[in-house]
N, C-alpha and C positions, 0 to 999 in steps of 0.2 A: 452643614453649610453643603448643599449638595456640590459634586465634581463629577464632570464626566472626563474619564481618560480612555486613553486609546492605545491599544496594544494590538497585534497579530493576529488575526482570527487563526483557530486553530481547531476546533469542532463546532460546529453550529450548533443552534439551542437558544433557549431564553429561560435564563433562572433568575429567582427574586428569593433572597434571603439574609440568615446571619453570616458573618464572615468568621470562619474558624482559620485559625492563622496555624499553621506547621513550623515549628523550630526542633531543631534538634535537640534532642533530649539527653542523651550518654554525655558523660564525659571520659575523654582518654586520659590514658595513664601520663600523669606529669612528667613524668621522666623520659627520655629520649636515648639513652644511653643503656646497652645490655650490659647486665651484670656474668649472664651464661648464654653465651651465644647459642649454645646446644640445646638450651632449654626453650627459648626464643625460635628455632627452627622446630623444634617439636610441637610448639603452640602455633605455630604458622602451617605446620601439614593438618593438623587437627581442626583449625579453622578454615583452611581449603575445602576439607571434607565436609564439614558444616554447612558450607558455603554452597557446593555442589549440590547437596541432598535439599537444601533450601528452594536455591534455582528451579531444582528438575520437579519439586511440586506447585512452583510459581507457574510452569510452563505449563505443566499436565492441567494447572486451574484456567488457566488464560485458553486453552486449546479448546477445553468443555464447553467456555461460554463463547469464544468468537470461532477462531478457524487456528490452522495448523499455519496459515500466514503468519498470523499476529504472534505465534507462540514462538516462530522462527525467530523474531524480534530479539527475546529472549536466549534462546541457544547459542547466539553470537557471545554472549556473557561466558557462558560455560567452557567454551573455546579458549578463553581467555586465562582461564584458570589452569589450562592445560598446555597453553604457549610457553615452551623452554625458555623463552628470550623474555618473556616478561617475569616469569619465576626465578629464572637465575637473575635476574636484576634486582629483585627483592632481597635473595638469598645473598649474592655479594653485599649491598648493603649491610645485612645483622653481621656476616662473617669479616668483611673488610672494613669496614666503616663503624662497627660496633655500635650498630642501630639497633633499638627492638626493633619486635616482628612489628610492630602498630606505625612506630618511625618509617622503616624501611618500608612498608606498604605505602605509605601515606606519598615520600618521596617518587617512588619509582610511578605510581599512579600519576601525579602531578607533571613528572617528566613525561610520560605516553601521552597526557592529556595537551601537553603545548606543543608535541611534535604534531599531532593532528589537527589542532587548532593554524599551525602555519601551513599546510598543506595547500594547496589550490583548489582541489574540488571539493565543494561542499557536502556532499554526498558524504567523503573522509572526516572530512572535521564534524559532522554530527556523531560518528562513531567516539568521541569525545564522553557523550553521556553515559552511554554505555560503559566506558570504561571507566567514568568517575562511581555509577551503581556497583560494579563488582567491586571495586576499591572500598566504599562505603562499608558494603555487607562484611568484606573480607575485617575490616576494622572493628567495627560493632561485635562482632563473634571473639575477634581477639580480646578486647575489652570485657568479654562477657556479658555486653548490654542487651538486653529483650530485643526483639523483632519488631519491626516497625507495626504502632498499634494501629487500628482501624480508624478513621478519623470521625467525630463528632458529626453530626448531621448539618449540613447547611453548605456554603460557598465556600473551598479552601483554597487559603492564600499560603503560597510558599515563594522563596525565593527558586527554587527549582524543585522538581519531582523527577526521581528516575523512573524508567521505562517500568520497573519491578514494582514501583510504589505505585500506581498508576493502575496496574493489574489488579490491586487489593480493592480496587474502590467499587462499591454498589452504587448505582444509579439513584436505588432508592432512598439514599443517605444522602451520598455527596450531588449534590444539583448542578454544579460545576467547580474548574476550577480554574486558578488564576496565578500564574508564575511569573517571576520576574526575568526569568531565563527561558532559554527554547524558542521554539519555531513550530512553524504549521508540517515542515517536513519532517522533524524530528519525531524518534521513536516511540516517546512518550505522547506528541500529538497524534499519531497512528493509532496509540489504543485506545487513546479517549474515546476517538471515532468510532472504534470497532466496538466500544462499551456504552454508546450515546450517552457519553456525558461532556455536556457543553464545554469551551476552552477557551481561554485568553493566553498566551503568552507574549513573552518578550517585553512585557509591560513594568519600564525600568522603575525602581524603588519605589513600586507599591506598598511594599509592606509599610514604611513609612509615612504613609497616608492613611493607613486604614488599621482600626483595632479591633480587638474582640468582641465578637456581638454586634458591630457595627451593620446596619442593612444596606446590603447591595444588591446591585443588579448586572448581570450578566448577558451580554451579547456574543455568543460564541459565531455567530454568520458575518458579524461587521467587525467585531476586534472592540466592542466598546464595553465600559466596566463602570458604572455610575456608584459612586460612594455615597453614602447618607441622602438618598433619593426623597424630593417630596414626594407629597401623595400624589399630584396629579402625574406626575413620572410614574409613579407606581402604578396608578391604576392606566394609564397609557401602556405599559409594558404588559401589563395583566391583561390587558384586550388581546395584545398582538399575540400573545402565549397562547389565548383562547380561540383565537380564531386559527391560527397555526396546527392546533391540538385536533380542531374539528376539520381542519382541511386534512389533516392525515387518517382520522377515520372515516372520512368520505373516499379516500383514496383505497385504505386497506378495504371498504365493502366492492371497489371495483376488482377483487384482486382474479376474481375467477372469470371474467368478461375477457374476450378476445381484444387484442390491439387494432380495430380496425377503423379506419378512415370515417369520416361521414360520405363519401362516395364509395366506398366499399374496398378497399385495397386494405389486404391483412400484411402488420408487419408483424414479423417474428420476434419476439423480447426475449433476450438470454441471460443468463447470468453468468459472470465469472467468478471462480471459484480456487481454492488451492488446498484442496485436499477433502474427505469424505467428509468432516464434520461442516462442509459448504453446503452439501446437499439438503438439508431439510431449512435452510436459511433461504434457497432458491425457490423450495416447491412451497413455502408458505409466505414468500413475497409474490407468485404467481407467475414463477418465469416458465417460457413453454421449452426450453433447454439449456444447456451448458453452452456457451459460446465460448468458453476459454477456460481450460484446467489449466494451472499454474503450476507444471511438475515439479520445480523449484524448491518445493516445501520438503520433497524425500532425500534432495540432495545437500541442503543447506544444515548449519548446525549441528555439524558431528564431523567424525575424522575418520570415515572408512565409508568407501561406495556403497549403496544400496543395493541389495542384489535382486535378480530378477524376479526370484519368488515373493520379495518383500513390496517391488513396485507393482506386480501384479496382484497381488490382493488391493493394495491400495486402489487401482485402476477399477480394478471389480465391484467394488463395493460404491463407486462414485456411478459406475456404469451401471449396472444391477439397481442401484437405487433412485437413479434415474429414467429406467427403463419404464416405457418405451420411447422417449424422449429421446432427442439427440443429445451425445458428448462430443465435443471437440477437445481432443489433449494437445495442449501445445507440446513438441518434444523441448526437450531441456535448452531454457533460454540464461544460460551462466554465461558469465564475462561483465565485463563494466561495473555494474556496482554490484554484480552479484556475484561476488567471488568463492570458491569453491578451495578452502586452504589446502585440501590433500591433493590437490592435483597439481601443487606447485608449480605454478604459471610463471613465465617471466615476467618482470614488470615492464607495462604498458606507458607509454608517455602519454597518450591519448586512448584509454580502455573503449571509449564510447565508438571508437572507430576502431576498433583494432579485431582481437579475436574471440568472438561473442556468437551466441546463439549456432544458428547452424553451420556456421564455419568451424567453430570452436570442436561439433559433434564430428564434425567429418574429420575432422584431423585425430580424433578419439574415437576410432571407427566403433571399436570392439563395446565401446560404455555405450555408444549409440544403438547398436545393433541390437544390446542388450535391454534398452527401451522400449526400442520397436518392437522388440519379442515379445517384451511384456503387456504392449497396449494392443497388440493383435493378438493376445490369449485372451483378454479381457472382451475384445469383441465380441465375443461367443459368450456373453450375457446382455450383451442390447444394441445399442443404435450406435457407432464411433466412428469418427472421424479424426485422422490427423491433422494439425496445422503447423507447418515450420518456419520459425522465427528468421530475421535477418537474414530473408535471401536478398541477393542483389544482382546473382547470373541465374542463367536458365541450368547451367551445368548442376548448380547446387541441387537443382530437382530433381533432375534426371539421375545424379546419383543416389539418392534418397530412394528413389525409385526401384532404383536396381537392387539395392536390399531388402525393399521390401518382397518385391517380387523372387527373392528365395527363401522368405519366410512360410515353413510350413504353416499359416492359421488364415483365417477369415480375411476376405479381401475389407479391406477399409476404404473410406472415401478421404484422399488426400487433397489439402488446399495449403495455400501459402498466406504470411502475413506480409503486407504489402505497409513496408516501414520507412522502405530506402525510397529516394526519389528514382534511382533507377530499376527498382520494381514496377513503381507504377508510369515509368514512361514506356517500361518494357511489357505492361498488362496483357497486350494482344498477344504476344508470341508466349506468355508466360500462360494466359487464360486457355492456352492449346495443352497444356502439359496438365494440367491441376482441375479438380473438380469445383472450388469455390475459391474467393479470396475473403481473407478477414483485414482489413484494414487497424492496423495498430497507432492511433493517433497521435500518441503519446511523442512515441519518436519519431513518425512522419513530420508531425511539426518542427521538431526539435532537429532534425535532418537536413528538410526543405528549408529553414530561416537559419541554419548554422547557430543555432541558440542553445547553449545545455540548458535543458529544463528544470535541472535542479540547483540553476547558479540564481541566488536570490538578485544578485547584481546586476541580473540581465532581466528580469522578470517582465520588465513593459516591454520587451521585444521577443518573448515569448507570447507570440498572439496565434491563438488555434483558428481563429476567424480571418489570418490573412488570405488574400485572394488569391496567393497563390497557392496555397495549401488545399482550399476550396475547389479551384479547377482541377489538381491534380487529382482529385478525389473524384470529381465528374467525368475526366478522363479513365481514371478505372474502373466505374462503371460502367461506362459506354463500350468498352473495349469487352468484359465478361459480357455483359448482357448479347454484342453479337455474336456469341459463340455459345450463348444459352447457360452460362454460369452465374451462379449468383454472388451478393457481396454483402458482406457484414463488416459491421465496425464496433471493436470491441476495446478501443482507449477511451481515456474519462469522458471525451468530450459526446461519447454516446447518453451518458446519465446527466446531461445539460440538456433540458427541455427545448431550450434554443436552439442548440444544434441538432436535436434529434427530430424535430420535423424540419428543419433546413436539407437535413441526408434523405429525408423521404422525396425533396423536392431533386436531389441531384441523383435521386437513383438506389438507393442503398436499400437491401432488402430485409436484412438483421441487424437488429443494435442487442449489444451485450453488455453489462454492466454490472457492478456491485447489486447484491439483489435488494437493498434497502429503498434503492433510485425506480426501481422498476415501476410502481406504483403512479409517481408522480410522470414519469414518461407515459407512460400507458394512456392515463388521463389528457393530456396534452394531444397524443395521437386520435385518440376519439373524438376531438375537437376539431379534427384538421379535415381539410378535405386536399387531397394531393393532386387534383389538377390547380387549385391556387398556391399549392407551395410549390410546385414545378414553376410557375410562372414567376412565383417570389425568386425563386433561386436563378431562373436565368435574368433577372434583375439585378441579382445582389452578382451575380459572376460580373458585370460589368463595370462594379464598382473597383477604386483603385485604394482604400484602404480596412484594416479592419477594425477601426472605429464608426467606417460609415455603414459597413456591413450590420455590426452587433446594435447602432442607434435603429438600422430600420426593422431589424429583426424585432424587438423590444418595441416599438409600437404596433408590432403584426400582430405578436404572440399571446394566443391565450391563457387563460389563468390556469394551472393546474387544479 
């Protein structure tokens, strides 16, 4: 009998296939007490070394298939193996409590997971999945169990999938994944999206309702999972899948066409990338430039600072690969949810409002100077600009310019991220100091509305189309254009076709997004008249709620 279940939409796409249920196949040792603690410690060390080697192999595979950004997700697990607090906790359970190594790891992992889950910050709660993942690997290796096997073709159902397990999946074999646990912001979901595997997560008790070999349909965009669908349902989804596939082919065929509106206004479409491996994806999607290089990939998931030479080689690879197209490199945006363990920064009660972005860099000036030197050196191999994150005061720009002026290297264009209300309100003053603005809508929405964008409890209050946000963006564009400066948008809103068209009406000149979103946004722009969206924007700015704005946009929007 057909059942329609609703979970959390985690990765878009439609899949129709047979259910394959992932269950844990290996068994741990029955005993939990250690006969020989020294032997258990030796076994633990061997398992740690084997686990580290496995993780390095997985990281390399993920980097080759996606990007360094996704690979960095798994690098945090390597750090856990080197964490003395975690490993000392495991060893204490062996030596003091008489546990076997497997039991000691299980207890230590469980205790750490409970600590993460008790934290108020959803970003830190998500790390429980990484702790569980590395713990399961350690226990498997201690038990001498074989590695995780690749699943049979079809739709994979599981209680939970670790990020490293998702990294093994091949879209040609696994059409979709459905899990009882997890969320759209977790690392498993991020990897599923990067691998183009549709996913629905957080679907409670689904394993009790599905049997091996059952026919299932998964809609990763809506979060719907249909078990034992009837023929009419299957046909309806097949038609939808076919239409979406045909639309994707049409979009791909426009790759080389410029993003020009019907009345002749050209919009620059750029790509957001997180390392040299993002260059091919940007070019194949038709990106005209790189609007954002996230340099955190060089600093995260390691226990030492990257050298100037290491940074230079990475930046040079990106710049020369994109030449003569422009590459905008964002200086290190650490802090908040992007912690750098080897800096050993003091705990912050509210890290989103704390020492992050350019604030942190200016307090670590030698580290900042090293990065700027590496970027300036890479500028000799192409067209480079620098953008500074988390600007809230004009002195931060001026101090950075003083550092740049002392560097014996080619002059580079300097811009700022407009992410704080202060930067938006002071846009006129800041425009006199820089060549361009790049609006980071993810943080701008968060700070304007005082809503943590990663807190699922506040999801209904996080409204990118809120009138206050749009009015500030219009203010920024007007202030920049009065001084002959251009404005880009590099937050998630740039990839939303509704928002992309609206941005043209607000005065935005460039849109930067994940490469896979470029074809759809280009299609919408090519069906749009700038004069029309300018009039529409004026109408929308007079409305008083995000719901009204979205409703009006949906009625207007052309189909991609």
